[in-house]
N, CA, C and O atoms as a Maestro MAE file, in Angstrom:
{
 s_m_m2io_version
 :::
 2.0.0
}

f_m_ct {
 s_m_title
 :::
 protein
 m_atom[272] {
  # First column is atom index #
  i_m_mmod_type
  r_m_x_coord
  r_m_y_coord
  r_m_z_coord
  i_m_residue_number
  s_m_chain_name
  s_m_pdb_residue_name
  s_m_pdb_atom_name
  i_m_atomic_number
  :::
  1 25 -102.415 78.990 117.557 1 A "MET " " N  " 7
  2 3 -101.133 79.301 116.968 1 A "MET " " CA " 6
  3 2 -100.606 80.563 117.641 1 A "MET " " C  " 6
  4 15 -101.366 81.481 117.952 1 A "MET " " O  " 8
  5 25 -99.313 80.595 117.858 2 A "GLY " " N  " 7
  6 3 -98.690 81.742 118.487 2 A "GLY " " CA " 6
  7 2 -97.528 82.253 117.669 2 A "GLY " " C  " 6
  8 15 -97.191 81.703 116.621 2 A "GLY " " O  " 8
  9 25 -96.932 83.299 118.159 3 A "ILE " " N  " 7
  10 3 -95.774 83.888 117.499 3 A "ILE " " CA " 6
  11 2 -94.552 83.618 118.365 3 A "ILE " " C  " 6
  12 15 -94.570 83.850 119.574 3 A "ILE " " O  " 8
  13 25 -93.497 83.129 117.738 4 A "VAL " " N  " 7
  14 3 -92.239 82.872 118.432 4 A "VAL " " CA " 6
  15 2 -91.187 83.795 117.848 4 A "VAL " " C  " 6
  16 15 -90.976 83.814 116.636 4 A "VAL " " O  " 8
  17 25 -90.532 84.556 118.700 5 A "LYS " " N  " 7
  18 3 -89.475 85.447 118.229 5 A "LYS " " CA " 6
  19 2 -88.153 84.695 118.255 5 A "LYS " " C  " 6
  20 15 -87.780 84.092 119.261 5 A "LYS " " O  " 8
  21 25 -87.453 84.744 117.122 6 A "ILE " " N  " 7
  22 3 -86.139 84.110 117.017 6 A "ILE " " CA " 6
  23 2 -85.160 85.119 116.414 6 A "ILE " " C  " 6
  24 15 -85.560 86.143 115.860 6 A "ILE " " O  " 8
  25 25 -83.897 84.809 116.534 7 A "SER " " N  " 7
  26 3 -82.873 85.715 115.998 7 A "SER " " CA " 6
  27 2 -82.900 85.716 114.474 7 A "SER " " C  " 6
  28 15 -83.381 84.771 113.849 7 A "SER " " O  " 8
  29 25 -82.389 86.760 113.902 8 A "GLU " " N  " 7
  30 3 -82.308 86.862 112.443 8 A "GLU " " CA " 6
  31 2 -81.418 85.754 111.866 8 A "GLU " " C  " 6
  32 15 -81.712 85.199 110.807 8 A "GLU " " O  " 8
  33 25 -80.331 85.442 112.572 9 A "SER " " N  " 7
  34 3 -79.420 84.412 112.058 9 A "SER " " CA " 6
  35 2 -80.084 83.034 112.058 9 A "SER " " C  " 6
  36 15 -79.890 82.261 111.120 9 A "SER " " O  " 8
  37 25 -80.862 82.716 113.092 10 A "LEU " " N  " 7
  38 3 -81.575 81.439 113.112 10 A "LEU " " CA " 6
  39 2 -82.652 81.413 112.029 10 A "LEU " " C  " 6
  40 15 -82.849 80.389 111.375 10 A "LEU " " O  " 8
  41 25 -83.342 82.521 111.840 11 A "HIS " " N  " 7
  42 3 -84.354 82.591 110.783 11 A "HIS " " CA " 6
  43 2 -83.716 82.344 109.413 11 A "HIS " " C  " 6
  44 15 -84.294 81.657 108.570 11 A "HIS " " O  " 8
  45 25 -82.539 82.897 109.198 12 A "GLU " " N  " 7
  46 3 -81.837 82.691 107.932 12 A "GLU " " CA " 6
  47 2 -81.463 81.222 107.736 12 A "GLU " " C  " 6
  48 15 -81.574 80.699 106.627 12 A "GLU " " O  " 8
  49 25 -81.018 80.550 108.805 13 A "GLU " " N  " 7
  50 3 -80.692 79.130 108.721 13 A "GLU " " CA " 6
  51 2 -81.939 78.296 108.424 13 A "GLU " " C  " 6
  52 15 -81.881 77.345 107.645 13 A "GLU " " O  " 8
  53 25 -83.054 78.651 109.040 14 A "ILE " " N  " 7
  54 3 -84.312 77.955 108.767 14 A "ILE " " CA " 6
  55 2 -84.721 78.172 107.315 14 A "ILE " " C  " 6
  56 15 -85.164 77.240 106.644 14 A "ILE " " O  " 8
  57 25 -84.573 79.404 106.830 15 A "ARG " " N  " 7
  58 3 -84.935 79.721 105.444 15 A "ARG " " CA " 6
  59 2 -84.106 78.887 104.470 15 A "ARG " " C  " 6
  60 15 -84.649 78.302 103.533 15 A "ARG " " O  " 8
  61 25 -82.791 78.833 104.691 16 A "LYS " " N  " 7
  62 3 -81.914 78.051 103.814 16 A "LYS " " CA " 6
  63 2 -82.289 76.571 103.846 16 A "LYS " " C  " 6
  64 15 -82.412 75.934 102.800 16 A "LYS " " O  " 8
  65 25 -82.469 76.032 105.038 17 A "SER " " N  " 7
  66 3 -82.803 74.617 105.184 17 A "SER " " CA " 6
  67 2 -84.160 74.291 104.592 17 A "SER " " C  " 6
  68 15 -84.343 73.224 104.005 17 A "SER " " O  " 8
  69 25 -85.112 75.196 104.741 18 A "SER " " N  " 7
  70 3 -86.448 74.932 104.195 18 A "SER " " CA " 6
  71 2 -86.402 74.824 102.674 18 A "SER " " C  " 6
  72 15 -87.144 74.044 102.078 18 A "SER " " O  " 8
  73 25 -85.539 75.600 102.058 19 A "SER " " N  " 7
  74 3 -85.390 75.537 100.610 19 A "SER " " CA " 6
  75 2 -84.801 74.195 100.182 19 A "SER " " C  " 6
  76 15 -85.280 73.576 99.231 19 A "SER " " O  " 8
  77 25 -83.784 73.759 100.871 20 A "VAL " " N  " 7
  78 3 -83.131 72.484 100.554 20 A "VAL " " CA " 6
  79 2 -84.075 71.308 100.791 20 A "VAL " " C  " 6
  80 15 -84.097 70.358 100.008 20 A "VAL " " O  " 8
  81 25 -84.852 71.372 101.867 21 A "MET " " N  " 7
  82 3 -85.726 70.262 102.248 21 A "MET " " CA " 6
  83 2 -87.122 70.346 101.626 21 A "MET " " C  " 6
  84 15 -87.977 69.505 101.903 21 A "MET " " O  " 8
  85 25 -87.351 71.353 100.792 22 A "SER " " N  " 7
  86 3 -88.651 71.550 100.133 22 A "SER " " CA " 6
  87 2 -89.793 71.653 101.139 22 A "SER " " C  " 6
  88 15 -90.860 71.064 100.963 22 A "SER " " O  " 8
  89 25 -89.536 72.418 102.198 23 A "ARG " " N  " 7
  90 3 -90.556 72.684 103.215 23 A "ARG " " CA " 6
  91 2 -90.766 74.184 103.299 23 A "ARG " " C  " 6
  92 15 -89.904 74.965 102.898 23 A "ARG " " O  " 8
  93 25 -91.912 74.580 103.822 24 A "SER " " N  " 7
  94 3 -92.096 75.995 104.107 24 A "SER " " CA " 6
  95 2 -91.191 76.351 105.292 24 A "SER " " C  " 6
  96 15 -90.720 75.470 106.010 24 A "SER " " O  " 8
  97 25 -90.961 77.622 105.481 25 A "ILE " " N  " 7
  98 3 -90.142 78.065 106.621 25 A "ILE " " CA " 6
  99 2 -90.785 77.600 107.922 25 A "ILE " " C  " 6
  100 15 -90.094 77.106 108.813 25 A "ILE " " O  " 8
  101 25 -92.102 77.754 108.036 26 A "ASN " " N  " 7
  102 3 -92.794 77.322 109.254 26 A "ASN " " CA " 6
  103 2 -92.687 75.816 109.456 26 A "ASN " " C  " 6
  104 15 -92.472 75.357 110.578 26 A "ASN " " O  " 8
  105 25 -92.832 75.047 108.389 27 A "SER " " N  " 7
  106 3 -92.723 73.588 108.504 27 A "SER " " CA " 6
  107 2 -91.323 73.164 108.917 27 A "SER " " C  " 6
  108 15 -91.162 72.229 109.702 27 A "SER " " O  " 8
  109 25 -90.308 73.848 108.393 28 A "GLN " " N  " 7
  110 3 -88.930 73.517 108.767 28 A "GLN " " CA " 6
  111 2 -88.696 73.818 110.239 28 A "GLN " " C  " 6
  112 15 -88.094 73.015 110.953 28 A "GLN " " O  " 8
  113 25 -89.166 74.968 110.693 29 A "ALA " " N  " 7
  114 3 -89.008 75.323 112.106 29 A "ALA " " CA " 6
  115 2 -89.748 74.319 112.989 29 A "ALA " " C  " 6
  116 15 -89.219 73.892 114.015 29 A "ALA " " O  " 8
  117 25 -90.951 73.943 112.602 30 A "GLU " " N  " 7
  118 3 -91.732 72.970 113.369 30 A "GLU " " CA " 6
  119 2 -91.014 71.622 113.409 30 A "GLU " " C  " 6
  120 15 -90.994 70.970 114.453 30 A "GLU " " O  " 8
  121 25 -90.428 71.196 112.295 31 A "PHE " " N  " 7
  122 3 -89.679 69.941 112.255 31 A "PHE " " CA " 6
  123 2 -88.508 69.985 113.233 31 A "PHE " " C  " 6
  124 15 -88.320 69.061 114.024 31 A "PHE " " O  " 8
  125 25 -87.725 71.055 113.178 32 A "TRP " " N  " 7
  126 3 -86.577 71.170 114.078 32 A "TRP " " CA " 6
  127 2 -87.012 71.194 115.542 32 A "TRP " " C  " 6
  128 15 -86.354 70.593 116.391 32 A "TRP " " O  " 8
  129 25 -88.099 71.874 115.842 33 A "ILE " " N  " 7
  130 3 -88.592 71.921 117.219 33 A "ILE " " CA " 6
  131 2 -88.995 70.527 117.673 33 A "ILE " " C  " 6
  132 15 -88.638 70.100 118.772 33 A "ILE " " O  " 8
  133 25 -89.743 69.811 116.825 34 A "LYS " " N  " 7
  134 3 -90.188 68.471 117.194 34 A "LYS " " CA " 6
  135 2 -89.004 67.535 117.391 34 A "LYS " " C  " 6
  136 15 -88.960 66.795 118.373 34 A "LYS " " O  " 8
  137 25 -88.045 67.559 116.471 35 A "VAL " " N  " 7
  138 3 -86.873 66.686 116.598 35 A "VAL " " CA " 6
  139 2 -86.081 67.046 117.856 35 A "VAL " " C  " 6
  140 15 -85.592 66.159 118.555 35 A "VAL " " O  " 8
  141 25 -85.955 68.315 118.140 36 A "GLY " " N  " 7
  142 3 -85.255 68.747 119.349 36 A "GLY " " CA " 6
  143 2 -85.933 68.253 120.619 36 A "GLY " " C  " 6
  144 15 -85.268 67.815 121.558 36 A "GLY " " O  " 8
  145 25 -87.259 68.324 120.643 37 A "MET " " N  " 7
  146 3 -88.002 67.821 121.802 37 A "MET " " CA " 6
  147 2 -87.810 66.314 121.955 37 A "MET " " C  " 6
  148 15 -87.589 65.815 123.059 37 A "MET " " O  " 8
  149 25 -87.897 65.595 120.828 38 A "LEU " " N  " 7
  150 3 -87.710 64.144 120.874 38 A "LEU " " CA " 6
  151 2 -86.289 63.788 121.316 38 A "LEU " " C  " 6
  152 15 -86.091 62.828 122.061 38 A "LEU " " O  " 8
  153 25 -85.313 64.551 120.864 39 A "ALA " " N  " 7
  154 3 -83.922 64.296 121.250 39 A "ALA " " CA " 6
  155 2 -83.720 64.528 122.750 39 A "ALA " " C  " 6
  156 15 -83.007 63.770 123.408 39 A "ALA " " O  " 8
  157 25 -84.338 65.558 123.276 40 A "GLU " " N  " 7
  158 3 -84.221 65.814 124.720 40 A "GLU " " CA " 6
  159 2 -84.881 64.712 125.539 40 A "GLU " " C  " 6
  160 15 -84.397 64.357 126.614 40 A "GLU " " O  " 8
  161 25 -85.983 64.173 125.033 41 A "CYS " " N  " 7
  162 3 -86.698 63.103 125.739 41 A "CYS " " CA " 6
  163 2 -86.031 61.747 125.571 41 A "CYS " " C  " 6
  164 15 -86.276 60.830 126.356 41 A "CYS " " O  " 8
  165 25 -85.188 61.614 124.549 42 A "ASN " " N  " 7
  166 3 -84.514 60.348 124.238 42 A "ASN " " CA " 6
  167 2 -83.028 60.587 124.012 42 A "ASN " " C  " 6
  168 15 -82.537 60.387 122.901 42 A "ASN " " O  " 8
  169 25 -82.305 61.009 125.042 43 A "PRO " " N  " 7
  170 3 -80.908 61.425 124.847 43 A "PRO " " CA " 6
  171 2 -79.956 60.337 124.386 43 A "PRO " " C  " 6
  172 15 -78.858 60.644 123.923 43 A "PRO " " O  " 8
  173 25 -80.344 59.083 124.498 44 A "THR " " N  " 7
  174 3 -79.449 58.000 124.067 44 A "THR " " CA " 6
  175 2 -79.664 57.601 122.609 44 A "THR " " C  " 6
  176 15 -78.894 56.804 122.073 44 A "THR " " O  " 8
  177 25 -80.704 58.145 121.953 45 A "LEU " " N  " 7
  178 3 -80.984 57.798 120.570 45 A "LEU " " CA " 6
  179 2 -80.308 58.762 119.603 45 A "LEU " " C  " 6
  180 15 -80.207 59.959 119.873 45 A "LEU " " O  " 8
  181 25 -79.849 58.230 118.479 46 A "SER " " N  " 7
  182 3 -79.300 59.078 117.420 46 A "SER " " CA " 6
  183 2 -80.450 59.690 116.629 46 A "SER " " C  " 6
  184 15 -81.603 59.293 116.795 46 A "SER " " O  " 8
  185 25 -80.141 60.647 115.780 47 A "PHE " " N  " 7
  186 3 -81.146 61.262 114.916 47 A "PHE " " CA " 6
  187 2 -81.841 60.192 114.086 47 A "PHE " " C  " 6
  188 15 -83.067 60.190 113.971 47 A "PHE " " O  " 8
  189 25 -81.065 59.285 113.509 48 A "HIS " " N  " 7
  190 3 -81.628 58.238 112.660 48 A "HIS " " CA " 6
  191 2 -82.547 57.301 113.451 48 A "HIS " " C  " 6
  192 15 -83.578 56.864 112.939 48 A "HIS " " O  " 8
  193 25 -82.179 57.001 114.674 49 A "GLU " " N  " 7
  194 3 -83.031 56.160 115.513 49 A "GLU " " CA " 6
  195 2 -84.342 56.869 115.856 49 A "GLU " " C  " 6
  196 15 -85.401 56.244 115.893 49 A "GLU " " O  " 8
  197 25 -84.262 58.153 116.101 50 A "ILE " " N  " 7
  198 3 -85.470 58.937 116.388 50 A "ILE " " CA " 6
  199 2 -86.384 58.949 115.173 50 A "ILE " " C  " 6
  200 15 -87.593 58.758 115.302 50 A "ILE " " O  " 8
  201 25 -85.809 59.175 113.983 51 A "MET " " N  " 7
  202 3 -86.618 59.203 112.764 51 A "MET " " CA " 6
  203 2 -87.255 57.841 112.494 51 A "MET " " C  " 6
  204 15 -88.419 57.769 112.100 51 A "MET " " O  " 8
  205 25 -86.503 56.765 112.701 52 A "LYS " " N  " 7
  206 3 -87.048 55.421 112.492 52 A "LYS " " CA " 6
  207 2 -88.221 55.181 113.430 52 A "LYS " " C  " 6
  208 15 -89.269 54.687 113.016 52 A "LYS " " O  " 8
  209 25 -88.035 55.533 114.689 53 A "LYS " " N  " 7
  210 3 -89.088 55.350 115.687 53 A "LYS " " CA " 6
  211 2 -90.348 56.126 115.295 53 A "LYS " " C  " 6
  212 15 -91.453 55.595 115.402 53 A "LYS " " O  " 8
  213 25 -90.199 57.349 114.851 54 A "GLU " " N  " 7
  214 3 -91.347 58.171 114.458 54 A "GLU " " CA " 6
  215 2 -92.024 57.622 113.203 54 A "GLU " " C  " 6
  216 15 -93.252 57.592 113.127 54 A "GLU " " O  " 8
  217 25 -91.240 57.189 112.222 55 A "LEU " " N  " 7
  218 3 -91.820 56.616 111.009 55 A "LEU " " CA " 6
  219 2 -92.582 55.326 111.318 55 A "LEU " " C  " 6
  220 15 -93.672 55.100 110.792 55 A "LEU " " O  " 8
  221 25 -92.012 54.502 112.157 56 A "LEU " " N  " 7
  222 3 -92.678 53.252 112.502 56 A "LEU " " CA " 6
  223 2 -93.957 53.500 113.295 56 A "LEU " " C  " 6
  224 15 -94.918 52.739 113.172 56 A "LEU " " O  " 8
  225 25 -93.979 54.546 114.100 57 A "LYS " " N  " 7
  226 3 -95.206 54.910 114.811 57 A "LYS " " CA " 6
  227 2 -96.317 55.249 113.829 57 A "LYS " " C  " 6
  228 15 -97.492 55.019 114.115 57 A "LYS " " O  " 8
  229 25 -95.956 55.786 112.689 58 A "GLN " " N  " 7
  230 3 -96.930 56.148 111.665 58 A "GLN " " CA " 6
  231 2 -97.215 54.984 110.724 58 A "GLN " " C  " 6
  232 15 -97.956 55.123 109.751 58 A "GLN " " O  " 8
  233 25 -96.617 53.837 111.028 59 A "GLU " " N  " 7
  234 3 -96.794 52.626 110.226 59 A "GLU " " CA " 6
  235 2 -96.376 52.828 108.773 59 A "GLU " " C  " 6
  236 15 -97.005 52.309 107.851 59 A "GLU " " O  " 8
  237 25 -95.310 53.588 108.593 60 A "GLN " " N  " 7
  238 3 -94.783 53.802 107.255 60 A "GLN " " CA " 6
  239 2 -93.710 52.758 107.013 60 A "GLN " " C  " 6
  240 15 -92.611 52.850 107.561 60 A "GLN " " O  " 8
  241 25 -94.018 51.785 106.212 61 A "THR " " N  " 7
  242 3 -93.104 50.669 106.003 61 A "THR " " CA " 6
  243 2 -91.808 51.083 105.331 61 A "THR " " C  " 6
  244 15 -90.839 50.324 105.346 61 A "THR " " O  " 8
  245 25 -91.768 52.266 104.746 62 A "ILE " " N  " 7
  246 3 -90.526 52.722 104.124 62 A "ILE " " CA " 6
  247 2 -89.410 52.801 105.172 62 A "ILE " " C  " 6
  248 15 -88.240 52.630 104.831 62 A "ILE " " O  " 8
  249 25 -89.745 53.054 106.425 63 A "ALA " " N  " 7
  250 3 -88.742 53.134 107.476 63 A "ALA " " CA " 6
  251 2 -87.992 51.814 107.592 63 A "ALA " " C  " 6
  252 15 -86.784 51.809 107.832 63 A "ALA " " O  " 8
  253 25 -88.679 50.716 107.429 64 A "GLU " " N  " 7
  254 3 -88.026 49.409 107.514 64 A "GLU " " CA " 6
  255 2 -86.990 49.255 106.404 64 A "GLU " " C  " 6
  256 15 -85.937 48.654 106.617 64 A "GLU " " O  " 8
  257 25 -87.278 49.786 105.243 65 A "SER " " N  " 7
  258 3 -86.344 49.698 104.116 65 A "SER " " CA " 6
  259 2 -85.119 50.558 104.347 65 A "SER " " C  " 6
  260 15 -84.002 50.147 104.033 65 A "SER " " O  " 8
  261 25 -85.316 51.748 104.895 66 A "PHE " " N  " 7
  262 3 -84.207 52.674 105.094 66 A "PHE " " CA " 6
  263 2 -83.292 52.266 106.237 66 A "PHE " " C  " 6
  264 15 -82.091 52.529 106.178 66 A "PHE " " O  " 8
  265 25 -83.817 51.641 107.259 67 A "TYR " " N  " 7
  266 3 -83.057 51.466 108.495 67 A "TYR " " CA " 6
  267 2 -82.802 50.014 108.875 67 A "TYR " " C  " 6
  268 15 -82.526 49.727 110.040 67 A "TYR " " O  " 8
  269 25 -82.887 49.104 107.933 68 A "GLU " " N  " 7
  270 3 -82.592 47.722 108.274 68 A "GLU " " CA " 6
  271 2 -81.110 47.477 108.307 68 A "GLU " " C  " 6
  272 15 -80.676 46.357 108.579 68 A "GLU " " O  " 8
  :::
 }
 m_bond[271] {
  # First column is bond index #
  i_m_from
  i_m_to
  i_m_order
  :::
  1 1 2 1
  2 2 3 1
  3 3 4 2
  4 3 5 1
  5 5 6 1
  6 6 7 1
  7 7 8 2
  8 7 9 1
  9 9 10 1
  10 10 11 1
  11 11 12 2
  12 11 13 1
  13 13 14 1
  14 14 15 1
  15 15 16 2
  16 15 17 1
  17 17 18 1
  18 18 19 1
  19 19 20 2
  20 19 21 1
  21 21 22 1
  22 22 23 1
  23 23 24 2
  24 23 25 1
  25 25 26 1
  26 26 27 1
  27 27 28 2
  28 27 29 1
  29 29 30 1
  30 30 31 1
  31 31 32 2
  32 31 33 1
  33 33 34 1
  34 34 35 1
  35 35 36 2
  36 35 37 1
  37 37 38 1
  38 38 39 1
  39 39 40 2
  40 39 41 1
  41 41 42 1
  42 42 43 1
  43 43 44 2
  44 43 45 1
  45 45 46 1
  46 46 47 1
  47 47 48 2
  48 47 49 1
  49 49 50 1
  50 50 51 1
  51 51 52 2
  52 51 53 1
  53 53 54 1
  54 54 55 1
  55 55 56 2
  56 55 57 1
  57 57 58 1
  58 58 59 1
  59 59 60 2
  60 59 61 1
  61 61 62 1
  62 62 63 1
  63 63 64 2
  64 63 65 1
  65 65 66 1
  66 66 67 1
  67 67 68 2
  68 67 69 1
  69 69 70 1
  70 70 71 1
  71 71 72 2
  72 71 73 1
  73 73 74 1
  74 74 75 1
  75 75 76 2
  76 75 77 1
  77 77 78 1
  78 78 79 1
  79 79 80 2
  80 79 81 1
  81 81 82 1
  82 82 83 1
  83 83 84 2
  84 83 85 1
  85 85 86 1
  86 86 87 1
  87 87 88 2
  88 87 89 1
  89 89 90 1
  90 90 91 1
  91 91 92 2
  92 91 93 1
  93 93 94 1
  94 94 95 1
  95 95 96 2
  96 95 97 1
  97 97 98 1
  98 98 99 1
  99 99 100 2
  100 99 101 1
  101 101 102 1
  102 102 103 1
  103 103 104 2
  104 103 105 1
  105 105 106 1
  106 106 107 1
  107 107 108 2
  108 107 109 1
  109 109 110 1
  110 110 111 1
  111 111 112 2
  112 111 113 1
  113 113 114 1
  114 114 115 1
  115 115 116 2
  116 115 117 1
  117 117 118 1
  118 118 119 1
  119 119 120 2
  120 119 121 1
  121 121 122 1
  122 122 123 1
  123 123 124 2
  124 123 125 1
  125 125 126 1
  126 126 127 1
  127 127 128 2
  128 127 129 1
  129 129 130 1
  130 130 131 1
  131 131 132 2
  132 131 133 1
  133 133 134 1
  134 134 135 1
  135 135 136 2
  136 135 137 1
  137 137 138 1
  138 138 139 1
  139 139 140 2
  140 139 141 1
  141 141 142 1
  142 142 143 1
  143 143 144 2
  144 143 145 1
  145 145 146 1
  146 146 147 1
  147 147 148 2
  148 147 149 1
  149 149 150 1
  150 150 151 1
  151 151 152 2
  152 151 153 1
  153 153 154 1
  154 154 155 1
  155 155 156 2
  156 155 157 1
  157 157 158 1
  158 158 159 1
  159 159 160 2
  160 159 161 1
  161 161 162 1
  162 162 163 1
  163 163 164 2
  164 163 165 1
  165 165 166 1
  166 166 167 1
  167 167 168 2
  168 167 169 1
  169 169 170 1
  170 170 171 1
  171 171 172 2
  172 171 173 1
  173 173 174 1
  174 174 175 1
  175 175 176 2
  176 175 177 1
  177 177 178 1
  178 178 179 1
  179 179 180 2
  180 179 181 1
  181 181 182 1
  182 182 183 1
  183 183 184 2
  184 183 185 1
  185 185 186 1
  186 186 187 1
  187 187 188 2
  188 187 189 1
  189 189 190 1
  190 190 191 1
  191 191 192 2
  192 191 193 1
  193 193 194 1
  194 194 195 1
  195 195 196 2
  196 195 197 1
  197 197 198 1
  198 198 199 1
  199 199 200 2
  200 199 201 1
  201 201 202 1
  202 202 203 1
  203 203 204 2
  204 203 205 1
  205 205 206 1
  206 206 207 1
  207 207 208 2
  208 207 209 1
  209 209 210 1
  210 210 211 1
  211 211 212 2
  212 211 213 1
  213 213 214 1
  214 214 215 1
  215 215 216 2
  216 215 217 1
  217 217 218 1
  218 218 219 1
  219 219 220 2
  220 219 221 1
  221 221 222 1
  222 222 223 1
  223 223 224 2
  224 223 225 1
  225 225 226 1
  226 226 227 1
  227 227 228 2
  228 227 229 1
  229 229 230 1
  230 230 231 1
  231 231 232 2
  232 231 233 1
  233 233 234 1
  234 234 235 1
  235 235 236 2
  236 235 237 1
  237 237 238 1
  238 238 239 1
  239 239 240 2
  240 239 241 1
  241 241 242 1
  242 242 243 1
  243 243 244 2
  244 243 245 1
  245 245 246 1
  246 246 247 1
  247 247 248 2
  248 247 249 1
  249 249 250 1
  250 250 251 1
  251 251 252 2
  252 251 253 1
  253 253 254 1
  254 254 255 1
  255 255 256 2
  256 255 257 1
  257 257 258 1
  258 258 259 1
  259 259 260 2
  260 259 261 1
  261 261 262 1
  262 262 263 1
  263 263 264 2
  264 263 265 1
  265 265 266 1
  266 266 267 1
  267 267 268 2
  268 267 269 1
  269 269 270 1
  270 270 271 1
  271 271 272 2
  :::
 }
}
């Protein structure tokens, strides 16, 4: 594990979002980083398509219900 320095304004946005999404600040930051990496690797996919692909990789059948 390492330390990543970010701006105060970005930290505040992560804090607000983590509260809304019921995640820790670290978990919210990790989620955004992962989604950002996936988006860069898959520039033609929408956010919803990326989430569906990730859920299906985990064999979570709920993804089929949400994205049919």
